[in-house]
N, C-alpha and C positions, 0 to 999 in steps of 0.2 A: 854379325851380332843380331841382326834383324831375324835371321833364320834359326837362331839358337833357342833352345828350351831352358838351358842352364849355362851359367858362365862362372869361370874361375878368374879372378883378377885382383890387381892391387887396388887399394882404397884411395885412389887419387881422383882426379877430375873426371875420369871415365865413369865414376859412380853415377854422375848425373845423366850421362848418355844412356847407361843401362836402366836407370829408374824411368827415364822418359820412354823407353821401349817396353817397360813392364817385364824386364828380364831378371828373373831370380839369380842371385850371385852368391858364390862363396868368396869372401874377400880375405886377402892377406896383406898386412901392413908392411911396407918396405921403407918407411921413413917415419920419424918421430911425429911429424905434423899430421900424419894420417890417422894416428890413433884416436884422437877425440872424435873425428868424423866417423870412423869405423864403429866406435863404441856407441855413439848416438843412433846410427843407422841400424845397428844390431838391436839396440834397446827397443826401437820402434818396429822391429820385425821386418825390416826392409832388405837386410842382408844377413848372411850367417858369417860372422867374423871368426876366423880360425886362429888368429894370433899373428905374432910378428913372423916375418919370413925365416928368420934364423931358428925359429922354434917349430916350424911346420915341415916335417919330413914327408917322405913318400907314404909312410904308414898312416900318419895323421890325415893326410889328403885322401887317401883310400877310404879310410874310415868314415870321414865326413861325407863323401860321395855316396857311400853305401847307405848311410843313414837317410839322406835325402831321397835317394832313389827307392829305398824300401818303403818309405812313408808315402811316396808319390808326391808330385808337385801340386800343391794346393793352389787353385786359380786365384784365391784371395791374396796370395803373395804378390802376384802380378798386379792385381787390382790396387793394392796399397801402394805399390811403386808408382803406378800411373797417376794416383791422386796427388803425389808429392811433386812431381815434375811433369808439367803438361806440354813442354816444348815450345811454349809461346812467350818465353821470357823476352826476346828481342822485340817482338811486336808489342808486348806490354810496356817495356821501357820507351819505345817510340811514341806510343799513345800517351804516356804521361808527359813526355817532353813537348809533345805538340798540343796538349789540352790547353784550351783558352775559352774565355767567355764567348758565347754565341757559336760555338763549334757545332757541326752537324752531329746529330745523335739519332739513335733508333730506339724504339721501345717494344718489348715483348712481354707477354705474360710469364711469370715465374713457373718453373718446372721442378719436378722432383730432383733433377740434377743440381739445382741451385741450393739445396738444403745446407750443405756444409759451408758454402761461401757466405750465405746469409748469417749463419751462426757466428762465423769468424768476424764479420762486420759488426754484428750486434754486441759481441763481447770485446771489441776493441776498447782500449782504455778511454779515449776521447768520447766514444759513443755512450758508454756507461756513465761518464762523468756528467753528461747533459741529459740523461734519461731521468725520468721522475722516479723510477724504481732502479737504483744503481746496483742492485744484486746481480752477479753474473749468471748467465743463463746456462743450464746444464743441457747437454745433447738430448737427453730424454724429454725435457720440458719443451725444447725447441722443435723436436720432431713432432710431438703431439700437436703443438700450436700451429706449425707450418702446414702439416697435412690437413689439419681441420680448415685452415684458411683456403687452401687449394680446392677443397670440396664445396665451398660456399661462394661461387663467383658472382652471385646476385647481391651479396652483401660485403664482399671484400674483393677489391681490385689490386692485386699485388704485381707490380711491374719491375722488370729488370731493365735498366737503361744502359745502352751500349754505345761505344764509338762505332763509326762506320766500318772499322776493321773487326768488329765483333769482340772487343775487349769490354768487359763489364766494368762500368763506371760507378754504379750505385743502384739503390732500389727506392721505389716510391710506392707506398701502400695507401689506399683509400678505404676506410671502414664506414660502411653506411650506419648512421645513427638516426633511425626513423626517416625524416625527410631531409637530411643533410649528410655529408660525408666528412669524416675527420682524416687529415693528412698526417702521415708519418713518413719520414724519408731518411736516408743515410747515404752520404757520399763515401765511396770506397776509400779507405785510408791512403792508398797510393795517390789518389786525385785530390786530396784535400789541399786547400790553399791555391788551387789553380783556377778559381773563379768560375767553376762549372755548375755549382749548386743551382743557381737561378735557371740556367738553360735546361738542366735536367728536370727540374720540377715543372717548367713550362711545357716541355715535351710530354711528360707524363699526364699532365692535366688535359692537353689536347687529345691524347689517346683516350682518356676517360670520357670526354665529351662525345667522341665518335661512338662509344659503346653505350652510353647512358643518357645522352642528351643533356639538357639544362641541369646544372647542379649548384647547390649552395655548399661551399667548402669552408672548413675551419681548421686551424692548427693551433696546438698549444706549445708554447716555447718558454723555457726557463728565462728569467730575466738576465742571467749571466751569459746566455748563449747569444752573443751579439751578432755572430755570423748568420744564424738562422733568422734573427729578427730583421737584419738587413734584407735578407732574401724575400721575406713575406712583404715587407714594406715596399721593396723595389717592384714587386708584382701588384702593388696597389691594393693589398689587403688592408682592411680597416680594423681598428681595435675594437673588439667586442667587450672584453673584460681586461682590466689590468689589476692584477692581485699582487700580493706580497711576494710570491715566488714565481709567477708566470704571467705571460700575456697571451690571450686568446685572440687570434686574428680570424677574420672571415671575409669572404668575397663571393658574390653570385657570378657564375659563368653561364653564358648561353652559347649555343652553337653558332 
């Protein structure tokens, strides 16, 4: 399978192995429960669904192969497959099960490859619920915003926080506002409720201090967002402003 350029197979669990390898595939359904999966994968352009086995004869198979080979294998077909299944499912499941307050974490600067992940986190239902602007973010809006932030390292520090096994746990962003920095952060949906938000924010702040020295930090939190309020208060942030819809916390950090 690894050495192949094109596969023909049933639309069962082997779908995920082929997707993980970025292997373009013509699929045939051999059971009723395979049809919804084949239909969705075909709709997304991840496979070419030829139909049920009893409807796909030698002529249909030959015609489908000729169509693909005449058109040439577009590399983006493989790329789309690789984006869906990264092969790290077991590591990700273990990371979630082992997540706990005070766990060891690492911090790195966000890169172009993080664009899709950050958009998914930003458009998660719970994230939008506690955002001050609850409108979903389009891929075009996010791309323009994200790439602009990466080009401005002096006024935006955008970090990805990971487990020691390299599983992304969330993001923390610091935006410079003249002589202070505003905190925005998001715990990845998989890790919510595991008590890792405080540790994640602490590690990101420690990284910011290494890069920028003494800093005055502040964060705006909706009154209804009790989890974020607890995190800021547990980190000894004080209340700067308490308004009808939000609390603004602040704290001065020195190296």
